[in-house]
Residue, then its C-alpha position, 0 to 999 in steps of 0.5 A: m500500500i505504501a509503494a502504491s500510494l507514492l508511485g501513484q503520485g509520481f514519486e520514484l522509490v528506492p526500496v531498502k530492506t536493511t539499515s546498512h543498505l539504507m545508509r549506503t543509499l543515503d551516502r550516494r545521495a540517492a534519496d530526498a526523503v526516507v519513509l520508515g515502517p510500519s516496522v514488523i519488529s516494533p515502533g521502537h525499531g523505527f525510532e532507532v533507525a531514525r536516530q541512526i539516519r539523523e547521525f549519518a545524513g543530518p536533516i533529511p526529511l523522515i516520515l514514520v508509518v506506524p500500525n498504532s499510535s499512543e502518547e509515548l510513541a508520539i514523544a519518542a518520535l519527536k525525540a528521534g527527529i521524525n518530521e511527519y507521523v502517519r498512522y497505518p492504514f492511511s487514506a489515499g494520498e495521506l502519505a504522499a501529502a506528508v512526503c510533499n509537505c516535508l520536501d516543501q519545507q526542506n526546499r524552502a529552508d534550503a532556498q536561503p536560510g534565515t531570510a524570505d525566499g520570495g514566499f512564506g518559507v521564512i514562516i517556519g513551524n507547523s504549530p496550529v498558530m503558524q499554520e493559521i498565519r501562513g494561511r492568512l498571509a497569501r490573502i493579506a499579501s494580495s491586497n494593498s491594505n496596511v498591515l499591523i504586525t504585533g509580537e514580542t522582540g525577536t519573534g521575526k516581525e521584519l522577516l514576516a514583513q519581507a515575506l508579505r512583500g515577496s508574495s505581493s504585487r510589489r515584490n520587485q519594488p523597493f522595501i524601506a525599513i524605518n526604525c521609528a524609535a531611532i529617529p529624533d523629532s529634529l531629523l524626522e522630516s528630513e529623513l522621512f520626507g527629504y529636503s529641498k536645496g537651501a532648506f537649512t544651512g548645509a542643504d546644498s542640494s535637494r534630497e529625497g527622503k526614505l518615503q519617496a525612495a519607497h514609491k510603488g513599494m513598501v515601507f516597514l515602520d518598525e517599533i511604531g509604538d515608540m514613535s513620538a506624537y510629532g512623528q505620528a502626526k506626520i505619518l498620519r498626514m502622509i497616509e491620509s493625503k498620499e503625498i509628502q512634502r519636502l522640508g523647505s518646499n511648498h509643493g506636495i509630491p504624490i506617493d504610493v506606498r503600502i505601510i507595514a507597521a510592527t510593534n511589541q507594545d499593545l497599541e490598542q491599550l496605548a490608544r485608550e490611554n491617549k499615548f498613541r493616536r487613535d486615528l493612526y492606530f485605526r489606519l494601521n490596524v487594517a490587517r493584523i498579524h500576531l506572532p506568538p512567542l516561542r515559549e507558546r509554540k515549543e512544538d516548532l523548536l525541532t523544526l527551527i533548530e534543524h533549519y538553523i543547523r543547516y544554515f550554520n553548517q553552510r556558513f561555518r562549513q561544519k557538519v553538526r547533525r543534532l543536539s543530542e542531550a542538549m535538546n532537553c535544555f532547549l526544550c526546558h528553556d523559555w526563550p524570552g528572546n524568542v527565535r532571535e535568541l535561539k538563532n544567536t545561541l546556536e550561532s555561538i555554538f558554531v563559533e566554538g567549532p562544535s562536535q557533530d553531536v552537540s552536548v550540554v558542555e558545548l552550550p554557551l556558558q551563560f545559557r548553561r548557567q540559566m539552565m542550572e538556575i531553572k533546574s535548581v530553583p524553578g520559577n513560575e508554574r510553567e517553568r516548573l512543569l517544563w523542568a519536570l517533563s525534561l528531567t523525566n524524559w517527558n514521562k507524565s506519571k513521573a513528572a506529576e510525581k515530582l511536582s506532587w500533582s495528579r496526572m490529570t492536573l498535569y494534563r490540564k496544566m500542559a493544555r493551559y500553557n500550550i505545552v505540546p511536543s508536536v502538532q502533527l503527532a498530537t493530531a494523530i493521537e486524537t484521531e486514534r482516540s476518536 
């Protein structure tokens, strides 16, 4: 059934019967993805093969087919580095769709790691919220309406703006990023709108501003919540009149730009407190996208880590394959700096010339100190829960015992804090239970 499902979708199959045969096939780079199972021995055998593949071939897409599913199997699959999880028997096209999804993610990640690739490849992760964002982006990109992107520092707001531009009709036009918190009022007009010759001492010639340079393209207003009231008034007038006026000039210049604004603050609350102009807020908040913090979508950690390992392997010419025991530290950490902190932490590992299997001792010193503090004196409830799950290798009964909770209390807390090992695996579990 597996062969028929894939052949019917145009895939070329390379059947292998032994692990050694599989490794020889991968060594010749004769496969783009690996489908494992269903194992005639045990599901655990498939996990062990997956670990060997990860050590030998790095981040090649792995799809596991199992005859039955359970919570323990789902967690083991995550730790083994499985990308997709399909329960046997499967419906027609289900396995092919899983393979296509893995290959598509791999291709997008390899196109240009860490940046937008002309589409939404930069939106990494299969958690429900990231899938929803990807689904909305195509619709938002096709319009010319202003967009407000919210989220904590380090969640990737500018990359999301670049992805919007890459799939819009303005993709070949300028993209100008402006840090609203870095421009003092005294320089705001000359920087944004430009100036005419003789406008002030030293203005020996006319100069166009950043907004005019973005004509027909997009303007990314980063940290819009930190812009002064004076700056807000100027931006509002530009949006409403669709023209700018250079400093020292009495003539308006028509301008066609799409505004993408971003902030880590609650603009709605600031507007209620009269700390941000309501009329500007309503002008910006036409289409809105909220990027969740990494701590609320930890099921995306594995995908993000693999993405950046590929990126830094190319950049530093290394051959890192996995984090091994260091993965538990990454799962336990709350990542207050979000994806940016994750990327910087991984980069610091590569700078030191890591081994192929990164251990805890190879993690940055400051990161290890933070982990020791969390393990010795867990902070809030969510941190204690992650600490217990990490120490018990995600064994729910043992974790509940460490916390002096009942098993049902532990499940409720996991649901409350959105702690889920993998969205695909969880979906498979719920399907089996139903």
